[in-house]
C-alpha positions as CSV (number, residue, x, y, z in Angstrom):
1,M,-7.3,26.3,33.8
2,I,-7.1,27.0,30.1
3,V,-10.0,28.6,28.1
4,T,-10.3,29.9,24.5
5,V,-11.4,33.5,24.1
6,K,-12.7,34.9,20.8
7,Y,-13.0,38.6,20.1
8,F,-15.4,40.2,17.6
9,G,-16.0,43.6,16.1
10,A,-14.9,46.6,18.2
11,V,-13.7,44.2,20.9
12,A,-11.3,42.6,18.5
13,D,-10.1,46.1,17.4
14,A,-9.5,47.0,21.1
15,T,-7.6,43.9,21.9
16,Q,-5.9,43.7,18.5
17,K,-6.6,39.9,18.6
18,K,-9.3,37.7,17.1
19,E,-8.6,34.7,19.4
20,E,-6.3,33.6,22.2
21,S,-5.9,30.8,24.7
22,L,-5.7,32.0,28.3
23,Y,-4.4,30.3,31.4
24,L,-6.7,31.5,34.2
25,D,-5.7,31.6,37.8
26,A,-7.9,29.3,39.9
27,K,-9.3,32.5,41.7
28,L,-10.8,33.7,38.3
29,H,-13.8,31.4,38.0
30,S,-16.7,33.7,37.1
31,V,-17.5,35.7,34.0
32,E,-17.5,38.8,36.3
33,D,-14.0,38.1,37.4
34,L,-12.9,37.5,33.9
35,C,-14.4,40.8,32.7
36,L,-12.4,42.7,35.3
37,Q,-9.2,40.9,34.1
38,F,-10.0,41.8,30.5
39,E,-10.6,45.5,31.3
40,N,-7.4,45.7,33.3
41,Q,-5.4,44.1,30.4
42,Y,-7.3,46.0,27.7
43,P,-8.4,49.4,29.2
44,E,-10.2,50.3,25.9
45,L,-12.8,47.6,26.7
46,K,-14.1,49.9,29.5
47,D,-15.5,52.2,26.8
48,I,-17.2,49.4,24.7
49,A,-20.5,47.8,25.5
50,Y,-20.1,44.0,25.1
51,V,-21.6,40.8,26.2
52,I,-20.0,37.4,26.9
53,A,-21.0,34.1,25.5
54,V,-19.8,30.9,27.2
55,N,-19.8,27.9,24.9
56,Q,-21.9,29.7,22.4
57,S,-24.6,30.9,24.9
58,V,-24.8,34.5,25.9
59,V,-24.7,34.8,29.6
60,A,-27.0,37.2,31.4
61,S,-25.2,37.1,34.7
62,G,-21.6,37.8,35.5
63,L,-21.8,35.1,38.2
64,V,-21.7,32.2,35.6
65,T,-18.8,29.9,36.4
66,I,-16.1,29.3,33.9
67,N,-14.7,25.8,33.6
68,E,-11.6,24.2,32.0
69,N,-11.7,24.2,28.2
70,D,-14.7,26.6,27.9
71,E,-14.9,28.8,24.9
72,L,-15.7,32.4,25.6
73,A,-16.6,35.1,23.1
74,L,-16.7,38.8,23.7
75,L,-19.4,40.2,21.5
76,P,-20.1,43.9,20.8
77,P,-23.6,45.2,20.2
78,F,-25.0,44.1,16.8
79,A,-28.2,44.6,14.9
80,G,-30.1,41.9,12.9
81,G,-32.4,42.1,10.0
């Protein structure tokens, strides 16, 4: 399946990318699985606190299922005002 992944802030610095399309193995179907893949591919992410949004909604659980054509965003901590 193919998904779009967007990176922001310190996460974009660590990956040296702002966005990419990824082909995911059928076995990678949860946010938790994807986080493990990202941290293996980009070891610097292990030292960065980040959350993942799926289709513009921050997910609280790593067990959320990822589907074909979903848009994912890796978001570092941010402050509002």
